[in-house]
LUMFIDO-993589 format. One record per residue: residue in three letters; x, y, z of N, C-alpha, C in turn. Coordinates in steps of 0.05 Angstrom, whole numbers, m for minus. Example, Ala and Ser with C-alpha at 12.3 -4.5 7.8 and 13.67 -1.06 7.14 Angstrom:
LUMFIDO-993589
+------+--------+--------+--------+--------+--------+--------+--------+--------+--------+
: type :    n.X :    n.Y :    n.Z :   ca.X :   ca.Y :   ca.Z :    c.X :    c.Y :    c.Z :
+------+--------+--------+--------+--------+--------+--------+--------+--------+--------+
:  ALA :    264 :   m114 :    156 :    246 :    m90 :    156 :    264 :    m66 :    156 :
:  SER :    257 :    m45 :    142 :    273 :    m21 :    143 :    258 :      1 :    157 :
+------+--------+--------+--------+--------+--------+--------+--------+--------+--------+
//
This chain:
LUMFIDO-993589
+------+--------+--------+--------+--------+--------+--------+--------+--------+--------+
: type :    n.X :    n.Y :    n.Z :   ca.X :   ca.Y :   ca.Z :    c.X :    c.Y :    c.Z :
+------+--------+--------+--------+--------+--------+--------+--------+--------+--------+
:  MET :   m760 :   m396 :  m1165 :   m732 :   m397 :  m1154 :   m731 :   m415 :  m1129 :
:  THR :   m715 :   m434 :  m1133 :   m713 :   m454 :  m1110 :   m687 :   m449 :  m1095 :
:  GLY :   m667 :   m431 :  m1104 :   m643 :   m430 :  m1089 :   m645 :   m414 :  m1064 :
:  ASN :   m627 :   m420 :  m1046 :   m625 :   m404 :  m1020 :   m611 :   m376 :  m1025 :
:  SER :   m624 :   m355 :  m1019 :   m612 :   m329 :  m1023 :   m601 :   m319 :   m996 :
:  ARG :   m579 :   m307 :   m996 :   m568 :   m298 :   m972 :   m566 :   m267 :   m974 :
:  GLY :   m569 :   m252 :   m951 :   m565 :   m223 :   m950 :   m590 :   m212 :   m938 :
:  PHE :   m591 :   m184 :   m940 :   m613 :   m170 :   m927 :   m628 :   m155 :   m950 :
:  THR :   m653 :   m151 :   m944 :   m669 :   m134 :   m963 :   m662 :   m105 :   m956 :
:  LEU :   m670 :    m89 :   m974 :   m667 :    m59 :   m968 :   m684 :    m50 :   m943 :
:  ILE :   m706 :    m61 :   m941 :   m724 :    m54 :   m918 :   m711 :    m63 :   m892 :
:  GLU :   m699 :    m86 :   m891 :   m687 :    m97 :   m868 :   m662 :    m81 :   m859 :
:  ALA :   m648 :    m73 :   m880 :   m625 :    m57 :   m875 :   m632 :    m28 :   m863 :
:  LEU :   m653 :    m18 :   m876 :   m662 :      9 :   m866 :   m672 :      9 :   m838 :
:  ILE :   m687 :    m12 :   m831 :   m697 :    m16 :   m803 :   m674 :    m17 :   m784 :
:  THR :   m655 :    m34 :   m791 :   m631 :    m39 :   m773 :   m617 :    m12 :   m770 :
:  LEU :   m612 :      2 :   m792 :   m598 :     29 :   m791 :   m614 :     48 :   m773 :
:  THR :   m640 :     49 :   m776 :   m656 :     66 :   m758 :   m654 :     59 :   m730 :
:  LEU :   m654 :     34 :   m723 :   m652 :     26 :   m694 :   m625 :     33 :   m683 :
:  VAL :   m603 :     30 :   m699 :   m577 :     37 :   m692 :   m575 :     68 :   m685 :
:  ALA :   m586 :     83 :   m705 :   m587 :    112 :   m702 :   m601 :    121 :   m678 :
:  LEU :   m624 :    108 :   m672 :   m641 :    114 :   m648 :   m624 :    107 :   m621 :
:  CYS :   m613 :     84 :   m621 :   m595 :     77 :   m598 :   m573 :     97 :   m592 :
:  ILE :   m560 :    106 :   m614 :   m538 :    124 :   m612 :   m548 :    151 :   m602 :
:  GLY :   m571 :    159 :   m615 :   m583 :    186 :   m606 :   m591 :    187 :   m576 :
:  LEU :   m600 :    165 :   m566 :   m608 :    165 :   m538 :   m584 :    159 :   m521 :
:  GLY :   m563 :    145 :   m529 :   m542 :    137 :   m513 :   m521 :    158 :   m509 :
:  ILE :   m518 :    175 :   m529 :   m495 :    197 :   m525 :   m501 :    217 :   m504 :
:  PRO :   m525 :    226 :   m503 :   m530 :    247 :   m479 :   m527 :    232 :   m452 :
:  ALA :   m535 :    208 :   m449 :   m533 :    194 :   m423 :   m505 :    190 :   m417 :
:  LEU :   m488 :    182 :   m437 :   m458 :    178 :   m434 :   m446 :    203 :   m424 :
:  THR :   m454 :    226 :   m439 :   m442 :    252 :   m432 :   m447 :    260 :   m404 :
:  GLN :   m472 :    255 :   m396 :   m479 :    263 :   m368 :   m466 :    243 :   m347 :
:  PHE :   m462 :    220 :   m356 :   m447 :    201 :   m336 :   m418 :    209 :   m334 :
:  ILE :   m405 :    218 :   m355 :   m378 :    226 :   m355 :   m375 :    252 :   m338 :
:  GLN :   m394 :    270 :   m342 :   m393 :    295 :   m325 :   m398 :    288 :   m297 :
:  ALA :   m415 :    271 :   m291 :   m419 :    263 :   m261 :   m395 :    250 :   m250 :
:  GLN :   m382 :    234 :   m266 :   m356 :    222 :   m254 :   m333 :    244 :   m251 :
:  GLN :   m333 :    264 :   m269 :   m313 :    284 :   m266 :   m319 :    300 :   m241 :
:  LEU :   m344 :    305 :   m234 :   m351 :    320 :   m211 :   m345 :    304 :   m186 :
:  ASN :   m351 :    279 :   m187 :   m344 :    261 :   m164 :   m314 :    259 :   m160 :
:  ALA :   m297 :    258 :   m181 :   m270 :    257 :   m177 :   m259 :    282 :   m166 :
:  ALA :   m269 :    305 :   m176 :   m258 :    332 :   m166 :   m266 :    334 :   m136 :
:  THR :   m289 :    325 :   m130 :   m299 :    328 :   m101 :   m280 :    310 :    m84 :
:  GLN :   m275 :    286 :    m90 :   m256 :    269 :    m76 :   m229 :    279 :    m75 :
:  THR :   m219 :    291 :    m98 :   m192 :    301 :    m98 :   m189 :    326 :    m77 :
:  LEU :   m209 :    343 :    m78 :   m208 :    365 :    m60 :   m211 :    356 :    m31 :
:  ILE :   m227 :    337 :    m26 :   m231 :    327 :      3 :   m204 :    316 :     11 :
:  SER :   m192 :    300 :     m6 :   m166 :    285 :      2 :   m144 :    306 :      5 :
:  SER :   m144 :    327 :    m13 :   m124 :    348 :     m8 :   m127 :    363 :     18 :
:  LEU :   m151 :    370 :     26 :   m155 :    382 :     51 :   m148 :    364 :     74 :
:  ALA :   m155 :    338 :     73 :   m148 :    319 :     95 :   m117 :    316 :     97 :
:  TYR :   m105 :    316 :     74 :    m76 :    313 :     73 :    m61 :    336 :     85 :
:  ALA :    m72 :    360 :     78 :    m59 :    385 :     88 :    m64 :    386 :    119 :
:  ARG :    m87 :    378 :    128 :    m92 :    379 :    157 :    m72 :    360 :    171 :
:  GLN :    m71 :    336 :    161 :    m51 :    316 :    171 :    m23 :    326 :    172 :
:  ALA :    m14 :    337 :    148 :     14 :    347 :    145 :     19 :    369 :    166 :
:  SER :      0 :    387 :    168 :      5 :    410 :    187 :      9 :    400 :    217 :
:  ILE :     m6 :    378 :    225 :     m2 :    367 :    250 :     23 :    353 :    254 :
:  THR :     32 :    337 :    235 :     56 :    321 :    235 :     82 :    337 :    232 :
:  GLN :     79 :    358 :    216 :    103 :    375 :    210 :    106 :    398 :    228 :
:  ARG :     84 :    404 :    244 :     83 :    426 :    263 :     89 :    453 :    249 :
:  VAL :     79 :    457 :    224 :     80 :    482 :    209 :     52 :    488 :    197 :
:  PRO :     46 :    510 :    191 :     21 :    517 :    176 :     22 :    503 :    148 :
:  VAL :      1 :    491 :    139 :     m1 :    481 :    113 :    m24 :    493 :     98 :
:  LEU :    m20 :    499 :     73 :    m40 :    513 :     58 :    m49 :    497 :     35 :
:  VAL :    m76 :    497 :     29 :    m85 :    486 :      4 :    m93 :    514 :    m10 :
:  ASP :    m78 :    520 :    m32 :    m80 :    546 :    m45 :    m85 :    544 :    m72 :
:  ASN :   m105 :    559 :    m83 :   m109 :    558 :   m113 :    m95 :    581 :   m127 :
:  GLN :    m81 :    598 :   m113 :    m63 :    618 :   m123 :    m76 :    642 :   m138 :
:  ASP :   m101 :    638 :   m150 :   m113 :    658 :   m166 :   m142 :    663 :   m160 :
:  GLY :   m152 :    650 :   m139 :   m181 :    653 :   m134 :   m201 :    636 :   m148 :
:  ASP :   m190 :    618 :   m166 :   m206 :    600 :   m180 :   m198 :    572 :   m175 :
:  TRP :   m213 :    556 :   m161 :   m205 :    529 :   m154 :   m205 :    512 :   m178 :
:  SER :   m220 :    517 :   m199 :   m222 :    502 :   m222 :   m195 :    500 :   m237 :
:  THR :   m177 :    519 :   m232 :   m152 :    519 :   m246 :   m131 :    501 :   m232 :
:  GLY :   m138 :    486 :   m210 :   m121 :    469 :   m195 :   m111 :    483 :   m170 :
:  TRP :    m98 :    468 :   m153 :    m89 :    480 :   m128 :    m62 :    467 :   m120 :
:  LEU :    m51 :    480 :   m101 :    m25 :    473 :    m91 :    m27 :    468 :    m62 :
:  VAL :    m14 :    446 :    m50 :    m13 :    441 :    m22 :     17 :    445 :    m14 :
:  TYR :     20 :    463 :      3 :     48 :    468 :     12 :     52 :    474 :     41 :
:  ALA :     75 :    469 :     51 :     81 :    476 :     80 :     92 :    505 :     81 :
:  ASP :     77 :    523 :     95 :     84 :    551 :     96 :    107 :    555 :    119 :
:  GLN :    131 :    552 :    111 :    153 :    554 :    129 :    154 :    578 :    147 :
:  ASN :    149 :    603 :    132 :    153 :    628 :    145 :    126 :    639 :    155 :
:  GLY :    104 :    625 :    149 :     78 :    633 :    160 :     66 :    658 :    147 :
:  ASN :     74 :    664 :    124 :     64 :    689 :    111 :     38 :    685 :     96 :
:  GLY :     29 :    660 :     92 :      7 :    654 :     76 :      8 :    656 :     47 :
:  LEU :     34 :    657 :     37 :     39 :    657 :      9 :     60 :    637 :      3 :
:  TRP :     59 :    625 :    m22 :     80 :    605 :    m30 :    105 :    620 :    m37 :
:  ASP :    128 :    613 :    m22 :    153 :    626 :    m28 :    171 :    603 :    m39 :
:  GLU :    193 :    610 :    m50 :    213 :    593 :    m62 :    221 :    571 :    m43 :
:  GLY :    224 :    576 :    m18 :    233 :    556 :      2 :    212 :    538 :     13 :
:  ASP :    187 :    544 :      7 :    165 :    529 :     19 :    161 :    502 :      4 :
:  PRO :    164 :    479 :     16 :    161 :    453 :      1 :    133 :    448 :     m8 :
:  VAL :    131 :    441 :    m33 :    104 :    433 :    m46 :     99 :    404 :    m37 :
:  LEU :     76 :    399 :    m25 :     69 :    371 :    m17 :     52 :    359 :    m36 :
:  ARG :     34 :    374 :    m51 :     19 :    361 :    m71 :      9 :    384 :    m91 :
:  LEU :     10 :    377 :   m116 :      2 :    395 :   m137 :    m22 :    382 :   m152 :
:  VAL :    m44 :    396 :   m154 :    m68 :    384 :   m168 :    m72 :    400 :   m193 :
:  ALA :    m75 :    386 :   m216 :    m77 :    397 :   m242 :   m104 :    411 :   m246 :
:  PRO :   m107 :    429 :   m264 :   m133 :    440 :   m271 :   m155 :    421 :   m277 :
:  GLN :   m179 :    427 :   m268 :   m200 :    407 :   m272 :   m212 :    409 :   m300 :
:  PRO :   m226 :    388 :   m307 :   m238 :    386 :   m336 :   m254 :    411 :   m342 :
:  GLU :   m255 :    417 :   m368 :   m273 :    437 :   m379 :   m302 :    435 :   m370 :
:  GLY :   m313 :    457 :   m363 :   m342 :    459 :   m352 :   m346 :    451 :   m324 :
:  LEU :   m324 :    446 :   m309 :   m328 :    440 :   m280 :   m321 :    466 :   m266 :
:  VAL :   m339 :    474 :   m250 :   m335 :    499 :   m234 :   m330 :    494 :   m203 :
:  ILE :   m311 :    505 :   m192 :   m307 :    502 :   m163 :   m301 :    530 :   m153 :
:  THR :   m318 :    539 :   m134 :   m317 :    566 :   m122 :   m318 :    563 :    m93 :
:  GLY :   m306 :    583 :    m80 :   m307 :    583 :    m50 :   m318 :    609 :    m42 :
:  ASN :   m333 :    609 :    m20 :   m344 :    635 :    m10 :   m320 :    652 :      1 :
:  SER :   m326 :    674 :     13 :   m305 :    693 :     19 :   m283 :    682 :     37 :
:  PRO :   m287 :    668 :     58 :   m263 :    658 :     75 :   m246 :    636 :     61 :
:  VAL :   m256 :    623 :     41 :   m241 :    601 :     28 :   m239 :    606 :     m1 :
:  ARG :   m242 :    631 :     m9 :   m241 :    637 :    m38 :   m212 :    630 :    m50 :
:  ARG :   m191 :    637 :    m36 :   m166 :    632 :    m48 :   m149 :    609 :    m33 :
:  TYR :   m153 :    604 :     m9 :   m138 :    585 :      7 :   m152 :    574 :     30 :
:  VAL :   m144 :    551 :     38 :   m150 :    538 :     66 :   m124 :    533 :     79 :
:  ARG :   m123 :    544 :    104 :    m97 :    544 :    118 :   m100 :    528 :    145 :
:  TYR :    m85 :    508 :    147 :    m85 :    492 :    172 :    m62 :    497 :    189 :
:  THR :    m67 :    499 :    215 :    m47 :    506 :    236 :    m37 :    480 :    246 :
:  PRO :    m14 :    480 :    261 :     m3 :    456 :    272 :    m23 :    441 :    292 :
:  THR :    m44 :    455 :    300 :    m63 :    442 :    318 :    m85 :    427 :    301 :
:  GLY :    m84 :    431 :    274 :   m104 :    418 :    258 :   m128 :    436 :    251 :
:  GLN :   m128 :    459 :    263 :   m151 :    477 :    260 :   m148 :    493 :    233 :
:  ALA :   m168 :    501 :    223 :   m167 :    519 :    199 :   m167 :    548 :    210 :
:  SER :   m149 :    564 :    199 :   m148 :    593 :    208 :   m138 :    610 :    185 :
:  LEU :   m146 :    633 :    184 :   m137 :    655 :    164 :   m109 :    660 :    171 :
:  ALA :    m95 :    674 :    153 :    m68 :    682 :    156 :    m65 :    702 :    179 :
:  GLY :    m87 :    718 :    186 :    m89 :    736 :    208 :    m93 :    726 :    233 :
:  GLY :   m100 :    698 :    234 :   m105 :    684 :    260 :   m134 :    679 :    265 :
:  ALA :   m153 :    690 :    251 :   m181 :    686 :    258 :   m187 :    658 :    246 :
:  PHE :   m209 :    646 :    258 :   m216 :    619 :    251 :   m227 :    621 :    222 :
:  GLN :   m223 :    598 :    206 :   m231 :    597 :    179 :   m251 :    577 :    177 :
:  ALA :   m277 :    586 :    167 :   m297 :    565 :    160 :   m310 :    575 :    134 :
:  GLY :   m318 :    558 :    119 :   m330 :    566 :     93 :   m340 :    543 :     76 :
:  THR :   m349 :    549 :     53 :   m361 :    529 :     36 :   m350 :    531 :      9 :
:  LEU :   m339 :    508 :     m2 :   m331 :    504 :    m31 :   m352 :    491 :    m45 :
:  THR :   m361 :    501 :    m67 :   m383 :    492 :    m84 :   m372 :    483 :   m110 :
:  LEU :   m381 :    457 :   m117 :   m373 :    444 :   m140 :   m397 :    440 :   m157 :
:  CYS :   m395 :    446 :   m184 :   m418 :    441 :   m201 :   m409 :    439 :   m229 :
:  HIS :   m427 :    432 :   m247 :   m421 :    431 :   m276 :   m435 :    455 :   m289 :
:  VAL :   m423 :    466 :   m309 :   m436 :    490 :   m321 :   m465 :    487 :   m332 :
:  ASP :   m470 :    462 :   m341 :   m497 :    459 :   m354 :   m519 :    456 :   m333 :
:  GLY :   m511 :    453 :   m309 :   m533 :    454 :   m287 :   m549 :    428 :   m284 :
:  ARG :   m546 :    408 :   m298 :   m563 :    382 :   m297 :   m555 :    364 :   m273 :
:  LEU :   m530 :    369 :   m264 :   m519 :    351 :   m242 :   m525 :    364 :   m214 :
:  PRO :   m528 :    347 :   m194 :   m529 :    358 :   m166 :   m504 :    374 :   m158 :
:  VAL :   m507 :    396 :   m145 :   m486 :    412 :   m135 :   m474 :    399 :   m112 :
:  ARG :   m449 :    399 :   m109 :   m435 :    388 :    m85 :   m426 :    412 :    m71 :
:  LYS :   m427 :    410 :    m44 :   m418 :    430 :    m25 :   m396 :    418 :     m6 :
:  LEU :   m373 :    426 :     m2 :   m354 :    420 :     19 :   m355 :    441 :     39 :
:  VAL :   m364 :    434 :     62 :   m366 :    452 :     85 :   m344 :    450 :    105 :
:  LEU :   m328 :    471 :    108 :   m305 :    470 :    126 :   m314 :    482 :    153 :
:  ASN :   m310 :    468 :    174 :   m318 :    481 :    199 :   m292 :    494 :    212 :
:  ALA :   m297 :    507 :    235 :   m274 :    521 :    249 :   m252 :    501 :    259 :
:  VAL :   m260 :    477 :    265 :   m241 :    456 :    275 :   m225 :    446 :    253 :
:  GLY :   m229 :    450 :    228 :   m215 :    443 :    205 :   m225 :    417 :    190 :
:  ARG :   m248 :    407 :    200 :   m260 :    383 :    188 :   m279 :    392 :    166 :
:  VAL :   m280 :    374 :    145 :   m295 :    380 :    121 :   m318 :    358 :    118 :
:  ARG :   m341 :    367 :    113 :   m364 :    351 :    107 :   m376 :    356 :     80 :
:  SER :   m384 :    336 :     67 :   m395 :    338 :     40 :   m427 :    339 :     41 :
:  ALA :   m439 :    355 :     24 :   m465 :    356 :     23 :   m474 :    358 :     m8 :
:  LYS :   m495 :    343 :    m15 :   m504 :    344 :    m43 :   m530 :    360 :    m44 :
:  GLY :   m531 :    379 :    m63 :   m554 :    395 :    m66 :   m569 :    388 :    m90 :
:  LYS :   m589 :    405 :    m97 :   m606 :    401 :   m120 :   m589 :    408 :   m145 :
:  PRO :   m597 :    396 :   m169 :   m584 :    403 :   m193 :   m586 :    433 :   m198 :
:  GLY :   m565 :    444 :   m208 :   m564 :    473 :   m214 :   m537 :    483 :   m219 :
:  ARG :   m534 :    509 :   m224 :   m509 :    523 :   m229 :   m498 :    534 :   m205 :
:  CYS :   m471 :    536 :   m202 :   m458 :    548 :   m179 :   m465 :    577 :   m177 :
+------+--------+--------+--------+--------+--------+--------+--------+--------+--------+
//
């Protein structure tokens, strides 16, 4: 046969298909972990910006401002509002300054006892509980599979937040 044949042999096609399957098999877990890491970073930055915004708003508006998760689970989202009557609860007349939607599936955000449900800023910019005691605590962000580094947002008594990255693990 002297003609030019075009196309692939069965062996060439199987080798190509095997290489494509291998690349997909290795790439999907890495892509999944990348997406989860980006979700964790986004949630961390959103929470930091909400806390900074609430602190700034409490100083400028001269009223207590709360970052409140309403149900004790930060993963379900939170509300930033000016607490006009100072009771530490959202009432009909309290203006909502920011509303953050629930976080993606698998992302866990928990707070230790002082910050389990809310962070309250006074007009001086300090964090304090509704009863008047200073408020300091740690918000922990992680992914349920435990492969990503745990993030901790540490709130000090002055009202400032610092971020710390821990070892991979579960909350």
